[in-house]
N, C-alpha and C positions, 0 to 999 in steps of 0.2 A: 831643219834641225834633225840630227841623227839620234835615234834612240837605241839603247842596248837591247838585244834580244836575250831573254832569259832562257838558259839551257834547262830543259825539263827532264833530261835523262838522269837516271839514278847513278849509272856508272858511265864514265867517259868512253868514247869510241877510240879505237886504235886503227890506223890505216894498216891493214894486214891482208896480204894476198895469200890465201890458202885454199886448197881444194875442199869443196863441200858438196855433199849429196843431199838433194832436196827431193823428198817423196811425198807428194800430196796424199792425204789419207783417203781421198776419193779415188778409187781405181780407174775412173774415167780419164784421169790425168796422169801422164807418164812422169817418171822420175827424171831428174837430170843431175849431172855432175858439172859444176861450174866453179868459179873462183870468187871468193869474197872481195869486196872493195874495202870494207871495214867491219870490225867486230867489237863487241863490248861484252861484259859479263852477262848481260841480259838479252843480247840479240846479235843480229848480223844484217849486212846489206850487200846485195849482189846485183849484177846487171845481167839480163837474159833477153833472148829474142822470142821466148815463148810468151804467148798472150793469155794464158789460161789462169794466171794468178789474180786473186781478188781479195779485198780486205775482209778478214774474218776466216779465210781459208785455213784449215788445219793441215799441218805438214809435219813430217818426221825429218829431222835434220841430223846429219852426221858430219861433224867438223873434222878438218884435217884428214879427209877421206883418201884412202889408198886401196885399190881393189884387192890387194894381197894381204892386207892387214886384218888379222882376226880379232883385234881388240876394239873394233868400232863400237861406239856407244851412241845410240840414237837419242835425240832429245825431241820432245814434243813441243811444237811451236805454232804460232799463228801469224798470218800476214797482217801487218798493221799499216802498211803504206805501199802504194803502187804509183810510181812516177813514170810518165812517158819521157824517155830520154830523147828519142827521135822517132822516125817512122817505124823502125824495126827493132827498137831496143827499149826495155823497161827496167827501171830500178825497183827492186823489191826489198822492203824492210821486214824482217821477221823477228818477233819477240819469242824468246825461249821461255816456255811455261814450266817445263819440268823434264827430268831425265826419264826415259822410257825404261820400264822394268820388263826385261825380256820374258820373264815367267808369265806375265799377264797375257801375252800374245801367243806364247808357244804351247799353252795348255798345261804347263807344269805347275 
């Protein structure tokens, strides 16, 4: 017998492929620019070949990233799920916690 799976997300996901910059808050891990597989109001999901992501990792996220766009707004997020796709690829789910206030980090 099949049972329905209850969706626990507050906002639905949309299959959207857009560039995103992910910067781990820990400087030991480098940033990367990749493409989202899907997004929602509260988070995003992407696939990467980097293996340094872990549940609970804090990251800074810039959606719709373009290197020459001065209007980038970083958001603070955390990794909530890491899924092994195959030997060299990982699916990463990030929950957006809040918008980053640039004044907090620039000393102004």
